[in-house]
C-alpha atoms as one frame of an Amber mdcrd trajectory, in Angstrom:
protein
  61.759 -13.442 169.761  63.537 -10.208 170.659  61.570  -7.079 169.760  62.908
  -4.891 166.958  64.860  -1.844 168.103  62.855   1.355 168.398  63.750   3.866
 165.683  64.788   7.155 167.308  64.394  10.420 165.394  66.233  13.546 166.538
  63.916  16.304 165.327  66.326  19.107 164.480  63.477  20.847 162.663  64.302
  24.537 162.383  66.786  24.524 165.268  69.562  25.349 162.784  68.213  28.930
 162.805  68.670  29.132 159.047  72.368  28.227 159.220  73.614  25.313 157.132
  76.693  25.042 159.326  74.542  24.705 162.436  72.521  22.041 160.630  75.740
  20.111 160.027  76.569  20.437 163.735  73.144  19.040 164.634  73.836  16.025
 162.404  77.234  15.505 164.052  75.738  15.590 167.538  72.770  13.377 166.634
  75.165  10.765 165.296  77.475  11.094 168.292  74.713  10.431 170.834  73.274
   7.449 168.969  70.125   8.693 167.216  69.005   6.654 164.218  67.841   9.648
 162.214  68.042  13.438 162.175  65.047  15.253 160.729  64.698  18.742 159.299
  61.832  20.743 157.755  61.587  21.734 154.086  59.546  24.876 153.436  59.436
  28.423 152.161  57.643  30.829 154.478  55.798  32.496 151.617  54.221  29.158
 150.694  52.933  28.119 154.108  51.740  31.268 155.896  50.207  34.579 154.908
  52.078  37.766 155.716  49.627  38.524 158.540  49.403  35.011 159.996  49.604
  35.116 163.815  52.053  32.991 165.725  50.972  29.939 167.663  50.548  30.550
 171.381  53.710  28.616 172.259  55.693  30.649 169.708  54.530  33.898 171.286
  56.022  32.777 174.614  59.547  32.241 173.282  59.917  34.723 170.389  59.287
  38.414 169.769  55.508  38.864 170.029  55.644  41.814 167.614  57.207  39.653
 164.897  54.793  37.920 162.501  54.876  34.176 161.956  55.961  34.871 158.372
  58.971  36.905 159.471  59.909  34.302 162.058  59.757  31.440 159.554  61.566
  33.437 156.866  64.634  33.549 159.105  64.473  29.759 159.560  64.481  28.778
 155.895  67.239  26.733 154.299  68.004  26.989 150.585  66.793  24.269 148.231
  70.321  23.114 147.488  71.036  22.773 151.207  68.845  19.682 151.555  70.961
  17.658 149.123  74.037  18.745 151.083  72.425  17.678 154.349  71.328  14.331
 152.948  74.806  13.659 151.564  76.383  14.657 154.880  74.060  12.292 156.758
  75.066   9.493 154.390  78.723  10.277 155.060  78.108  10.212 158.809  75.977
   7.046 158.541  72.840   8.469 160.083  69.462   8.588 158.339  68.287  11.880
 156.868  64.666  12.946 156.897  62.776  16.176 156.318  59.157  17.282 156.544
  57.715  18.815 153.353  54.953  21.383 153.657  54.031  21.790 149.997  53.910
  19.783 146.800  57.078  21.551 145.642  58.845  20.624 148.883  57.847  16.985
 148.445  59.145  17.031 144.861  62.455  18.457 146.030  62.915  15.743 148.634
  61.854  13.000 146.255  64.297  14.287 143.631  67.241  14.058 146.041  66.325
  10.451 146.781  64.842  10.362 150.270  63.363   6.992 151.235  60.936   8.308
 153.852  58.552  11.247 154.127  57.590  12.677 157.523  54.267  14.513 157.531
  53.565  17.063 160.274  50.404  16.986 162.360  48.936  20.009 160.611  48.929
  18.231 157.259  47.154  15.036 158.340  43.854  16.704 157.442  45.082  17.653
 153.934  44.042  14.587 151.964  45.190  15.854 148.519  48.678  16.559 149.904
  48.851  13.199 151.687  47.840  11.327 148.545  50.381  13.210 146.466  53.278
  12.406 148.786  52.115   8.820 149.283  52.105   8.354 145.515  55.908   8.396
 145.558  55.606   4.957 147.194  58.071   5.847 149.958  57.568   5.175 153.656
  55.128   7.635 155.204  55.481   8.714 158.851  52.511  10.839 159.873  52.009
  12.706 163.150  48.446  12.926 164.457  48.399  15.964 166.746  45.042  17.791
 166.773  43.426  14.943 164.787  40.295  12.970 165.567  40.188   9.219 165.065
  38.060   9.753 161.964  40.651  12.122 160.495  43.399   9.590 161.131  41.315
   6.850 159.551  40.605   9.055 156.514  44.310   9.865 156.165  45.401   6.229
 156.338  42.702   5.222 153.855  43.852   7.977 151.454  47.461   6.805 151.589
  46.435   3.193 151.110  44.349   4.207 148.090  47.558   5.202 146.304  48.866
   1.681 146.789  51.209   2.793 149.569  50.798   0.602 152.651  54.162   1.536
 154.161  52.656   3.830 156.787  53.675   4.679 160.360  51.275   6.707 162.513
  52.655   8.720 165.443  50.574   9.647 168.456  51.304  13.303 169.155  50.121
  16.318 171.134  50.945  19.618 169.448  51.136  21.861 172.474  54.761  22.965
 173.017  55.642  21.878 175.620  52.739  19.512 176.139  51.363  18.339 179.477
  52.144  14.738 180.298  48.474  14.152 181.151  47.583  15.088 177.562  49.842
  12.390 176.080  47.086   9.781 175.631  49.378   6.919 174.640  46.538   4.416
 174.647  45.260   6.180 171.525  48.426   4.905 169.834  47.264   1.349 170.489
  43.751   2.161 169.311  45.115   3.405 165.994  47.387   0.378 165.631  44.646
  -2.131 166.311  41.879  -0.449 164.320  43.889   0.681 161.294  46.493  -2.125
 161.200  49.406   0.273 160.889  52.805   0.610 162.512  52.772   3.156 165.336
  55.080   5.384 167.313  55.119   8.547 169.381  56.198  12.122 168.660  56.940
  13.725 172.020  56.684  17.331 173.148  56.636  16.591 176.895  59.608  18.210
 178.722  60.666  14.984 180.452  61.146  11.499 178.996  58.515   9.511 180.907
  56.038   9.520 178.033  58.681   8.233 175.618  59.600   5.375 177.916  55.941
   4.490 178.422  55.365   4.574 174.668  58.222   2.137 174.077  56.892  -0.165
 176.784  53.471  -0.115 175.092  54.913  -1.033 171.706  55.919   2.176 169.919
  58.194   1.396 166.999  59.419   4.995 166.617  60.142   7.876 168.949  60.598
  11.435 167.733  61.678  14.345 169.916  62.988  17.855 169.283  66.761  18.252
 169.399  68.898  21.368 169.795  72.509  22.307 170.422  71.471  24.839 173.062
  68.058  25.531 174.620  68.896  29.208 175.115  69.329  29.932 171.394  66.734
  32.267 169.848  63.940  30.579 167.938  60.533  28.950 168.480  61.558  25.364
 169.262  64.858  25.488 171.163  63.361  25.872 174.620  61.183  22.759 174.278
  63.966  20.643 172.739  66.529  18.351 174.321  70.200  19.287 174.311  72.701
  16.580 173.256  73.343  15.179 176.741  69.619  15.113 177.504  68.875  13.403
 174.202  71.624  10.880 174.890  69.926  10.076 178.193  66.627   9.627 176.318
  68.265   7.163 173.929  69.942   5.256 176.766  66.620   5.096 178.585  64.811
   3.753 175.525  67.474   1.103 174.975  67.143   0.044 178.618  63.346  -0.124
 178.343  63.855  -2.382 175.308  66.070  -4.635 177.412  63.343  -4.777 180.057
  60.784  -5.940 177.503  62.699  -9.118 176.677  61.395 -11.831 174.384  57.838
 -12.428 175.574  58.682 -16.037 176.480  58.202 -16.695 180.192  61.250 -18.644
 181.278  63.914 -18.250 183.974  66.772 -16.042 182.869  70.229 -17.545 182.780
  71.279 -15.220 185.594  68.533 -16.394 187.954  68.716 -20.120 187.274  71.604
 -20.429 189.737  69.319 -19.059 192.479  66.699 -21.794 192.178  68.481 -24.236
 194.505  68.830 -21.722 197.318  65.492 -19.908 196.922  63.035 -22.771 196.474
  62.005 -25.064 199.321  61.746 -28.760 200.064  59.727 -30.931 202.412  61.859
 -31.373 205.551  61.410 -33.074 208.856  60.027 -30.660 211.434  61.344 -32.936
 214.213  63.338 -36.163 214.438  61.260 -38.988 212.910  61.752 -42.741 213.424
  61.540 -45.217 210.573  58.037 -46.719 210.276  56.300 -43.545 211.440  53.127
 -42.614 209.533  53.682 -39.089 208.247  51.278 -36.347 209.339  51.245 -32.593
 208.812  52.973 -32.183 212.192  56.049 -33.964 210.846  56.590 -31.647 207.870
  57.960 -28.159 207.250  58.729 -26.272 204.030  62.327 -25.030 204.111  65.138
 -24.013 201.798  67.143 -25.265 199.925  65.602 -27.301 197.117  67.454 -30.520
 197.944  64.524 -32.853 198.601  60.954 -33.482 197.571  59.064 -30.413 196.362
  56.306 -29.013 198.613  53.985 -30.117 195.785  54.547 -33.710 197.038  52.797
 -32.895 200.324  49.508 -34.696 199.578  51.364 -37.782 198.297  53.550 -37.955
 201.394  50.844 -37.550 204.026  49.730 -40.926 205.407  52.802 -42.737 204.078
  55.501 -44.368 206.238  59.027 -43.184 206.730  61.470 -45.846 205.506  64.553
 -44.481 207.329  65.156 -42.328 210.367  65.093 -38.597 209.583  66.737 -35.909
 211.680  65.195 -32.466 212.148  65.563 -30.347 208.941  66.616 -33.379 206.907
  64.771 -33.385 203.558  62.214 -35.966 202.552  63.366 -37.861 199.446  62.060
 -40.705 197.303  64.394 -42.997 199.223  63.120 -41.991 202.649  59.358 -42.180
 202.032  57.418 -45.312 201.118  55.475 -43.891 198.195
């Protein structure tokens, strides 16, 4: 049967730069290019970092190094009431809404506005109390695994299952921004799927799309990638995100990879069936042969088209007599050989 379509998440994240209007624009573009979902992040800077918390190394490269992580994140906050507006706008535009909570309060907010899925960032996979709390809402859980060991992933999945929530998707992820393609480790995605019996996907931070295409070919059910209106905008994630045209090309590539995968049933395609006659060969007379001749290897050639006995008849034909004269290149048939 045909494989289910890969679910494609446009990770808008904080690429709205704190502007609700820009967030609406990101939704519009994500819908326009064919993404299944647009995802944001729900947080308050004061609740996730200390005032003196240093920036991540990738953030230092693309933002003011003298600015603290707290000050950077403070500028990227949306208001609590904005998330209901964004969810409603996504519903109007017929694209799925998702957001990543970073605290219990954030999770409550999202649950209260009626989200059906929670996306958990890589950093929180090791926070078992938080995972169990969010899982207890009994909504789908999508969890990134950047920086995690296999044991940490196993512990996280077990914790979510303990709440009675088995609707879990685990995403292979590397949290360097941008990440090196050689650090992708997509086979770990299959290890997690097979060992933990969960749905799997891939959250990509590689600048090109090769890793995404490979993930789909291996069986990823979801692909997530950062999405921006403009890579040159100020902020920590714009430069390692895809602009709308680039993201559209990612989606088109994924859909084409899906077409390549097919059904899993080995059978000639309808388009190639017409080629069988001209491409396959028959047993033909290598030279003119008189009726009554005992057939030897010297009398036979394999040649196109498939209008006579198959080459698989060779052993049955050898040593038999020709019943009628055959001209050079004329095919052997059941009527011409005394089988």
